[in-house]
HTML snippet that shows the backbone in 3Dmol.js (N, CA, C, O; Angstrom):
<script src="https://3Dmol.org/build/3Dmol-min.js"></script>
<div id="view" style="width:600px;height:400px;position:relative"></div>
<script>
const pdb = `
ATOM      1  N   MET A   1       0.843  -1.172  -0.022  1.00  0.00           N
ATOM      2  CA  MET A   1      -0.040   0.081   0.072  1.00  0.00           C
ATOM      3  C   MET A   1       0.878   1.094   0.115  1.00  0.00           C
ATOM      4  O   MET A   1       1.829   1.179   0.892  1.00  0.00           O
ATOM      5  N   SER A   2       0.493   2.019  -0.929  1.00  0.00           N
ATOM      6  CA  SER A   2       1.319   3.348  -1.065  1.00  0.00           C
ATOM      7  C   SER A   2       1.040   4.307   0.232  1.00  0.00           C
ATOM      8  O   SER A   2       0.078   4.230   0.997  1.00  0.00           O
ATOM      9  N   ALA A   3       2.204   5.292   0.284  1.00  0.00           N
ATOM     10  CA  ALA A   3       1.985   6.138   1.303  1.00  0.00           C
ATOM     11  C   ALA A   3       0.549   7.281   0.853  1.00  0.00           C
ATOM     12  O   ALA A   3      -0.113   7.910   1.680  1.00  0.00           O
ATOM     13  N   ILE A   4       0.372   7.298  -0.466  1.00  0.00           N
ATOM     14  CA  ILE A   4      -0.800   8.202  -0.713  1.00  0.00           C
ATOM     15  C   ILE A   4      -2.084   7.496  -0.414  1.00  0.00           C
ATOM     16  O   ILE A   4      -3.016   8.143   0.062  1.00  0.00           O
ATOM     17  N   ALA A   5      -2.215   6.086  -0.683  1.00  0.00           N
ATOM     18  CA  ALA A   5      -3.316   5.545  -0.034  1.00  0.00           C
ATOM     19  C   ALA A   5      -3.452   5.632   1.332  1.00  0.00           C
ATOM     20  O   ALA A   5      -4.504   5.989   1.862  1.00  0.00           O
ATOM     21  N   LYS A   6      -2.456   5.327   1.939  1.00  0.00           N
ATOM     22  CA  LYS A   6      -2.582   5.207   3.547  1.00  0.00           C
ATOM     23  C   LYS A   6      -3.350   6.740   4.100  1.00  0.00           C
ATOM     24  O   LYS A   6      -4.174   6.827   5.010  1.00  0.00           O
ATOM     25  N   ALA A   7      -2.903   7.667   3.409  1.00  0.00           N
ATOM     26  CA  ALA A   7      -3.258   8.939   3.832  1.00  0.00           C
ATOM     27  C   ALA A   7      -4.651   9.271   3.534  1.00  0.00           C
ATOM     28  O   ALA A   7      -5.211  10.227   4.070  1.00  0.00           O
ATOM     29  N   GLY A   8      -5.190   8.538   2.730  1.00  0.00           N
ATOM     30  CA  GLY A   8      -6.644   8.727   2.498  1.00  0.00           C
ATOM     31  C   GLY A   8      -6.844   9.560   0.918  1.00  0.00           C
ATOM     32  O   GLY A   8      -7.967   9.600   0.416  1.00  0.00           O
ATOM     33  N   ALA A   9      -5.834  10.101   0.326  1.00  0.00           N
ATOM     34  CA  ALA A   9      -5.996  10.889  -0.765  1.00  0.00           C
ATOM     35  C   ALA A   9      -6.498   9.906  -1.827  1.00  0.00           C
ATOM     36  O   ALA A   9      -6.188   8.715  -1.814  1.00  0.00           O
ATOM     37  N   THR A  10      -7.361  10.519  -2.829  1.00  0.00           N
ATOM     38  CA  THR A  10      -7.489   9.784  -3.730  1.00  0.00           C
ATOM     39  C   THR A  10      -6.774  10.053  -5.218  1.00  0.00           C
ATOM     40  O   THR A  10      -6.065  11.045  -5.387  1.00  0.00           O
ATOM     41  N   ALA A  11      -6.939   9.409  -5.922  1.00  0.00           N
ATOM     42  CA  ALA A  11      -6.054   9.754  -7.232  1.00  0.00           C
ATOM     43  C   ALA A  11      -7.064  10.337  -8.300  1.00  0.00           C
ATOM     44  O   ALA A  11      -8.087   9.742  -8.639  1.00  0.00           O
ATOM     45  N   THR A  12      -6.690  11.495  -8.766  1.00  0.00           N
ATOM     46  CA  THR A  12      -7.563  11.957  -9.503  1.00  0.00           C
ATOM     47  C   THR A  12      -6.622  12.358 -10.941  1.00  0.00           C
ATOM     48  O   THR A  12      -5.424  12.636 -10.896  1.00  0.00           O
ATOM     49  N   ARG A  13      -7.394  12.321 -12.115  1.00  0.00           N
ATOM     50  CA  ARG A  13      -6.871  12.774 -13.257  1.00  0.00           C
ATOM     51  C   ARG A  13      -6.690  14.295 -13.498  1.00  0.00           C
ATOM     52  O   ARG A  13      -7.629  15.022 -13.173  1.00  0.00           O
ATOM     53  N   LEU A  14      -5.708  14.781 -13.972  1.00  0.00           N
ATOM     54  CA  LEU A  14      -5.663  16.156 -14.307  1.00  0.00           C
ATOM     55  C   LEU A  14      -6.254  16.486 -15.551  1.00  0.00           C
ATOM     56  O   LEU A  14      -5.833  15.862 -16.525  1.00  0.00           O
ATOM     57  N   LYS A  15      -7.360  17.543 -15.771  1.00  0.00           N
ATOM     58  CA  LYS A  15      -7.629  17.852 -17.016  1.00  0.00           C
ATOM     59  C   LYS A  15      -6.886  18.853 -17.773  1.00  0.00           C
ATOM     60  O   LYS A  15      -6.486  19.870 -17.207  1.00  0.00           O
ATOM     61  N   ARG A  16      -6.675  18.642 -18.986  1.00  0.00           N
ATOM     62  CA  ARG A  16      -5.936  19.335 -19.909  1.00  0.00           C
ATOM     63  C   ARG A  16      -6.933  20.311 -20.746  1.00  0.00           C
ATOM     64  O   ARG A  16      -7.919  19.789 -21.267  1.00  0.00           O
ATOM     65  N   SER A  17      -6.741  21.532 -20.876  1.00  0.00           N
ATOM     66  CA  SER A  17      -7.891  22.150 -21.449  1.00  0.00           C
ATOM     67  C   SER A  17      -7.520  22.240 -22.968  1.00  0.00           C
ATOM     68  O   SER A  17      -6.434  21.815 -23.362  1.00  0.00           O
ATOM     69  N   ARG A  18      -8.366  22.755 -23.749  1.00  0.00           N
ATOM     70  CA  ARG A  18      -8.530  23.074 -25.111  1.00  0.00           C
ATOM     71  C   ARG A  18      -7.119  23.781 -25.657  1.00  0.00           C
ATOM     72  O   ARG A  18      -6.441  23.420 -26.619  1.00  0.00           O
ATOM     73  N   ALA A  19      -6.944  24.617 -24.979  1.00  0.00           N
ATOM     74  CA  ALA A  19      -5.654  25.628 -25.310  1.00  0.00           C
ATOM     75  C   ALA A  19      -4.658  24.966 -25.146  1.00  0.00           C
ATOM     76  O   ALA A  19      -3.754  25.276 -25.923  1.00  0.00           O
ATOM     77  N   SER A  20      -4.396  24.055 -24.355  1.00  0.00           N
ATOM     78  CA  SER A  20      -2.990  23.319 -24.418  1.00  0.00           C
ATOM     79  C   SER A  20      -2.953  22.531 -25.942  1.00  0.00           C
ATOM     80  O   SER A  20      -2.122  22.795 -26.811  1.00  0.00           O
ATOM     81  N   LEU A  21      -3.888  21.644 -26.054  1.00  0.00           N
ATOM     82  CA  LEU A  21      -4.032  21.237 -27.302  1.00  0.00           C
ATOM     83  C   LEU A  21      -3.600  22.149 -28.594  1.00  0.00           C
ATOM     84  O   LEU A  21      -2.652  21.981 -29.362  1.00  0.00           O
ATOM     85  N   VAL A  22      -4.503  23.064 -28.584  1.00  0.00           N
ATOM     86  CA  VAL A  22      -4.420  24.077 -29.546  1.00  0.00           C
ATOM     87  C   VAL A  22      -2.839  24.682 -29.856  1.00  0.00           C
ATOM     88  O   VAL A  22      -2.272  24.892 -30.928  1.00  0.00           O
ATOM     89  N   GLY A  23      -2.325  24.891 -28.255  1.00  0.00           N
ATOM     90  CA  GLY A  23      -1.045  25.354 -28.248  1.00  0.00           C
ATOM     91  C   GLY A  23      -0.028  24.544 -28.719  1.00  0.00           C
ATOM     92  O   GLY A  23       0.712  25.036 -29.571  1.00  0.00           O
ATOM     93  N   GLY A  24       0.213  23.167 -28.272  1.00  0.00           N
ATOM     94  CA  GLY A  24       0.634  22.345 -28.922  1.00  0.00           C
ATOM     95  C   GLY A  24       0.842  22.098 -30.490  1.00  0.00           C
ATOM     96  O   GLY A  24       1.910  21.946 -31.084  1.00  0.00           O
ATOM     97  N   ILE A  25      -0.473  22.097 -31.010  1.00  0.00           N
ATOM     98  CA  ILE A  25      -0.355  21.846 -32.347  1.00  0.00           C
ATOM     99  C   ILE A  25       0.207  22.874 -33.062  1.00  0.00           C
ATOM    100  O   ILE A  25       0.955  22.619 -34.006  1.00  0.00           O
ATOM    101  N   ALA A  26      -0.090  24.180 -32.693  1.00  0.00           N
ATOM    102  CA  ALA A  26       0.641  25.571 -33.455  1.00  0.00           C
ATOM    103  C   ALA A  26       2.050  25.266 -33.252  1.00  0.00           C
ATOM    104  O   ALA A  26       2.781  25.203 -34.240  1.00  0.00           O
ATOM    105  N   THR A  27       2.601  25.034 -31.865  1.00  0.00           N
ATOM    106  CA  THR A  27       4.079  25.017 -31.948  1.00  0.00           C
ATOM    107  C   THR A  27       4.718  24.206 -32.656  1.00  0.00           C
ATOM    108  O   THR A  27       5.784  24.416 -33.234  1.00  0.00           O
ATOM    109  N   GLY A  28       3.882  22.921 -32.634  1.00  0.00           N
ATOM    110  CA  GLY A  28       4.532  21.797 -33.639  1.00  0.00           C
ATOM    111  C   GLY A  28       4.606  22.553 -35.102  1.00  0.00           C
ATOM    112  O   GLY A  28       5.692  22.558 -35.680  1.00  0.00           O
ATOM    113  N   ILE A  29       3.550  23.144 -35.662  1.00  0.00           N
ATOM    114  CA  ILE A  29       3.497  23.437 -37.024  1.00  0.00           C
ATOM    115  C   ILE A  29       4.497  24.528 -37.204  1.00  0.00           C
ATOM    116  O   ILE A  29       5.121  24.605 -38.262  1.00  0.00           O
ATOM    117  N   GLY A  30       4.685  25.371 -36.235  1.00  0.00           N
ATOM    118  CA  GLY A  30       5.724  26.339 -36.471  1.00  0.00           C
ATOM    119  C   GLY A  30       7.037  26.032 -36.251  1.00  0.00           C
ATOM    120  O   GLY A  30       7.858  26.643 -36.935  1.00  0.00           O
ATOM    121  N   VAL A  31       7.435  25.222 -35.450  1.00  0.00           N
ATOM    122  CA  VAL A  31       8.589  24.398 -35.590  1.00  0.00           C
ATOM    123  C   VAL A  31       9.106  23.664 -36.795  1.00  0.00           C
ATOM    124  O   VAL A  31      10.212  23.781 -37.324  1.00  0.00           O
ATOM    125  N   PHE A  32       8.170  22.936 -37.109  1.00  0.00           N
ATOM    126  CA  PHE A  32       8.275  22.229 -38.516  1.00  0.00           C
ATOM    127  C   PHE A  32       8.595  23.295 -39.756  1.00  0.00           C
ATOM    128  O   PHE A  32       9.605  23.194 -40.452  1.00  0.00           O
ATOM    129  N   ALA A  33       7.653  24.265 -39.919  1.00  0.00           N
ATOM    130  CA  ALA A  33       7.977  25.308 -40.666  1.00  0.00           C
ATOM    131  C   ALA A  33       9.461  26.465 -40.642  1.00  0.00           C
ATOM    132  O   ALA A  33      10.025  26.978 -41.607  1.00  0.00           O
ATOM    133  N   LEU A  34       9.702  26.567 -39.508  1.00  0.00           N
ATOM    134  CA  LEU A  34      11.158  26.855 -39.433  1.00  0.00           C
ATOM    135  C   LEU A  34      12.270  26.012 -39.639  1.00  0.00           C
ATOM    136  O   LEU A  34      13.317  26.416 -40.146  1.00  0.00           O
ATOM    137  N   ALA A  35      12.026  24.549 -39.163  1.00  0.00           N
ATOM    138  CA  ALA A  35      13.055  23.766 -39.594  1.00  0.00           C
ATOM    139  C   ALA A  35      13.271  23.486 -40.884  1.00  0.00           C
ATOM    140  O   ALA A  35      14.329  23.097 -41.379  1.00  0.00           O
ATOM    141  N   VAL A  36      11.754  23.788 -41.681  1.00  0.00           N
ATOM    142  CA  VAL A  36      11.923  23.377 -43.353  1.00  0.00           C
ATOM    143  C   VAL A  36      12.928  24.753 -43.882  1.00  0.00           C
ATOM    144  O   VAL A  36      13.937  24.678 -44.584  1.00  0.00           O
ATOM    145  N   LEU A  37      12.499  25.599 -43.488  1.00  0.00           N
ATOM    146  CA  LEU A  37      13.209  26.833 -44.001  1.00  0.00           C
ATOM    147  C   LEU A  37      14.465  27.153 -43.579  1.00  0.00           C
ATOM    148  O   LEU A  37      15.056  28.070 -44.148  1.00  0.00           O
ATOM    149  N   LEU A  38      14.971  26.567 -42.693  1.00  0.00           N
ATOM    150  CA  LEU A  38      16.459  26.335 -42.297  1.00  0.00           C
ATOM    151  C   LEU A  38      17.122  25.275 -42.740  1.00  0.00           C
ATOM    152  O   LEU A  38      18.324  25.369 -42.991  1.00  0.00           O
ATOM    153  N   ALA A  39      16.424  24.082 -42.905  1.00  0.00           N
ATOM    154  CA  ALA A  39      17.413  23.054 -43.192  1.00  0.00           C
ATOM    155  C   ALA A  39      17.158  22.759 -44.727  1.00  0.00           C
ATOM    156  O   ALA A  39      18.050  22.188 -45.353  1.00  0.00           O
ATOM    157  N   GLY A  40      16.025  23.107 -45.340  1.00  0.00           N
ATOM    158  CA  GLY A  40      15.765  22.837 -46.828  1.00  0.00           C
ATOM    159  C   GLY A  40      14.754  21.482 -46.725  1.00  0.00           C
ATOM    160  O   GLY A  40      14.262  20.870 -45.777  1.00  0.00           O
ATOM    161  N   THR A  41      14.702  21.334 -48.206  1.00  0.00           N
ATOM    162  CA  THR A  41      13.416  20.350 -48.296  1.00  0.00           C
ATOM    163  C   THR A  41      13.822  18.983 -48.663  1.00  0.00           C
ATOM    164  O   THR A  41      13.019  18.180 -49.138  1.00  0.00           O
ATOM    165  N   SER A  42      15.093  18.705 -48.441  1.00  0.00           N
ATOM    166  CA  SER A  42      15.664  17.155 -48.377  1.00  0.00           C
ATOM    167  C   SER A  42      14.785  16.084 -47.860  1.00  0.00           C
ATOM    168  O   SER A  42      14.151  16.413 -46.857  1.00  0.00           O
ATOM    169  N   PRO A  43      14.599  14.934 -48.279  1.00  0.00           N
ATOM    170  CA  PRO A  43      13.719  13.894 -47.443  1.00  0.00           C
ATOM    171  C   PRO A  43      14.303  13.836 -46.206  1.00  0.00           C
ATOM    172  O   PRO A  43      13.502  13.902 -45.273  1.00  0.00           O
ATOM    173  N   LEU A  44      15.512  13.727 -45.908  1.00  0.00           N
ATOM    174  CA  LEU A  44      16.124  13.341 -44.556  1.00  0.00           C
ATOM    175  C   LEU A  44      15.747  14.848 -43.737  1.00  0.00           C
ATOM    176  O   LEU A  44      15.381  14.751 -42.565  1.00  0.00           O
ATOM    177  N   SER A  45      15.812  15.795 -44.165  1.00  0.00           N
ATOM    178  CA  SER A  45      15.716  17.228 -43.410  1.00  0.00           C
ATOM    179  C   SER A  45      14.257  17.434 -43.067  1.00  0.00           C
ATOM    180  O   SER A  45      13.871  18.108 -42.112  1.00  0.00           O
ATOM    181  N   LEU A  46      13.276  16.633 -44.150  1.00  0.00           N
ATOM    182  CA  LEU A  46      11.923  16.788 -43.871  1.00  0.00           C
ATOM    183  C   LEU A  46      11.499  15.745 -42.385  1.00  0.00           C
ATOM    184  O   LEU A  46      10.704  16.024 -41.487  1.00  0.00           O
ATOM    185  N   ALA A  47      12.238  14.665 -42.528  1.00  0.00           N
ATOM    186  CA  ALA A  47      11.822  13.663 -41.569  1.00  0.00           C
ATOM    187  C   ALA A  47      12.253  14.164 -40.184  1.00  0.00           C
ATOM    188  O   ALA A  47      11.586  14.156 -39.149  1.00  0.00           O
ATOM    189  N   ILE A  48      13.721  14.677 -40.413  1.00  0.00           N
ATOM    190  CA  ILE A  48      14.269  15.123 -38.702  1.00  0.00           C
ATOM    191  C   ILE A  48      13.269  16.368 -38.423  1.00  0.00           C
ATOM    192  O   ILE A  48      12.993  16.531 -37.234  1.00  0.00           O
ATOM    193  N   ALA A  49      12.654  17.322 -39.403  1.00  0.00           N
ATOM    194  CA  ALA A  49      11.916  18.518 -38.786  1.00  0.00           C
ATOM    195  C   ALA A  49      10.791  17.979 -38.452  1.00  0.00           C
ATOM    196  O   ALA A  49      10.142  18.640 -37.643  1.00  0.00           O
ATOM    197  N   LEU A  50      10.188  16.679 -38.912  1.00  0.00           N
ATOM    198  CA  LEU A  50       9.020  16.422 -38.603  1.00  0.00           C
ATOM    199  C   LEU A  50       8.891  15.634 -37.076  1.00  0.00           C
ATOM    200  O   LEU A  50       7.924  15.624 -36.313  1.00  0.00           O
ATOM    201  N   VAL A  51      10.052  15.068 -36.944  1.00  0.00           N
ATOM    202  CA  VAL A  51      10.229  14.208 -35.506  1.00  0.00           C
ATOM    203  C   VAL A  51      10.434  15.495 -34.225  1.00  0.00           C
ATOM    204  O   VAL A  51       9.861  15.484 -33.136  1.00  0.00           O
ATOM    205  N   VAL A  52      11.444  16.596 -34.736  1.00  0.00           N
ATOM    206  CA  VAL A  52      11.607  17.357 -33.835  1.00  0.00           C
ATOM    207  C   VAL A  52      10.352  18.645 -33.520  1.00  0.00           C
ATOM    208  O   VAL A  52      10.258  19.273 -32.466  1.00  0.00           O
ATOM    209  N   ALA A  53       9.592  18.785 -34.567  1.00  0.00           N
ATOM    210  CA  ALA A  53       8.374  19.279 -34.534  1.00  0.00           C
ATOM    211  C   ALA A  53       7.327  18.642 -33.566  1.00  0.00           C
ATOM    212  O   ALA A  53       6.755  19.283 -32.684  1.00  0.00           O
ATOM    213  N   PHE A  54       7.118  17.179 -33.846  1.00  0.00           N
ATOM    214  CA  PHE A  54       6.338  16.359 -32.995  1.00  0.00           C
ATOM    215  C   PHE A  54       7.051  16.263 -31.615  1.00  0.00           C
ATOM    216  O   PHE A  54       6.243  16.143 -30.695  1.00  0.00           O
ATOM    217  N   ALA A  55       8.224  16.281 -31.272  1.00  0.00           N
ATOM    218  CA  ALA A  55       8.600  16.141 -30.226  1.00  0.00           C
ATOM    219  C   ALA A  55       8.321  17.442 -29.232  1.00  0.00           C
ATOM    220  O   ALA A  55       7.876  17.350 -28.088  1.00  0.00           O
ATOM    221  N   VAL A  56       8.654  18.593 -29.869  1.00  0.00           N
ATOM    222  CA  VAL A  56       8.206  20.005 -29.343  1.00  0.00           C
ATOM    223  C   VAL A  56       6.741  20.326 -28.914  1.00  0.00           C
ATOM    224  O   VAL A  56       6.256  20.896 -27.937  1.00  0.00           O
ATOM    225  N   GLY A  57       6.207  19.712 -30.077  1.00  0.00           N
ATOM    226  CA  GLY A  57       4.416  19.975 -29.733  1.00  0.00           C
ATOM    227  C   GLY A  57       4.205  19.229 -28.721  1.00  0.00           C
ATOM    228  O   GLY A  57       3.758  19.770 -27.710  1.00  0.00           O
ATOM    229  N   ALA A  58       4.437  17.963 -28.720  1.00  0.00           N
ATOM    230  CA  ALA A  58       4.032  17.169 -27.539  1.00  0.00           C
ATOM    231  C   ALA A  58       4.488  17.426 -26.422  1.00  0.00           C
ATOM    232  O   ALA A  58       3.695  17.078 -25.547  1.00  0.00           O
ATOM    233  N   TRP A  59       5.829  18.086 -25.856  1.00  0.00           N
ATOM    234  CA  TRP A  59       6.209  18.620 -24.858  1.00  0.00           C
ATOM    235  C   TRP A  59       5.560  19.727 -24.468  1.00  0.00           C
ATOM    236  O   TRP A  59       5.408  19.887 -23.257  1.00  0.00           O
ATOM    237  N   VAL A  60       5.016  20.767 -25.439  1.00  0.00           N
ATOM    238  CA  VAL A  60       4.340  21.876 -25.040  1.00  0.00           C
ATOM    239  C   VAL A  60       3.087  21.594 -24.585  1.00  0.00           C
ATOM    240  O   VAL A  60       2.551  22.336 -23.762  1.00  0.00           O
ATOM    241  N   ARG A  61       2.552  20.625 -25.006  1.00  0.00           N
ATOM    242  CA  ARG A  61       1.042  20.191 -24.611  1.00  0.00           C
ATOM    243  C   ARG A  61       1.156  19.562 -23.263  1.00  0.00           C
ATOM    244  O   ARG A  61       0.298  19.792 -22.410  1.00  0.00           O
ATOM    245  N   LEU A  62       2.000  18.913 -23.069  1.00  0.00           N
ATOM    246  CA  LEU A  62       2.190  17.904 -21.890  1.00  0.00           C
ATOM    247  C   LEU A  62       2.794  18.917 -20.539  1.00  0.00           C
ATOM    248  O   LEU A  62       2.570  18.728 -19.343  1.00  0.00           O
ATOM    249  N   ALA A  63       3.498  19.866 -21.072  1.00  0.00           N
ATOM    250  CA  ALA A  63       4.153  20.850 -19.905  1.00  0.00           C
ATOM    251  C   ALA A  63       2.805  21.950 -19.454  1.00  0.00           C
ATOM    252  O   ALA A  63       2.653  22.508 -18.368  1.00  0.00           O
ATOM    253  N   ASP A  64       2.083  22.018 -20.459  1.00  0.00           N
ATOM    254  CA  ASP A  64       0.920  22.910 -20.369  1.00  0.00           C
ATOM    255  C   ASP A  64      -0.280  22.511 -19.289  1.00  0.00           C
ATOM    256  O   ASP A  64      -1.480  22.496 -19.562  1.00  0.00           O
ATOM    257  N   LEU A  65       0.319  22.189 -17.986  1.00  0.00           N
ATOM    258  CA  LEU A  65      -0.980  21.765 -16.997  1.00  0.00           C
ATOM    259  C   LEU A  65      -1.541  22.994 -16.382  1.00  0.00           C
ATOM    260  O   LEU A  65      -2.503  22.918 -15.618  1.00  0.00           O
TER     261      LEU A  65
END
`;
const viewer = $3Dmol.createViewer("view");
viewer.addModel(pdb, "pdb");
viewer.setStyle({}, {cartoon: {color: "spectrum"}});
viewer.zoomTo();
viewer.render();
</script>
């Protein structure tokens, strides 16, 4: 039994707002556009830009609690 359960606290799920979702998506799109402008349009550059944009967008989404 965990210390939280012993203390009588209940587990609650954090609610994320729609603004957090929109902010994550907008940031991801912005990062992708900047990466493409800086690195060019080769297939490798596009793949790297997509991965970086997804990671930054997800981080913004999760960090905005």
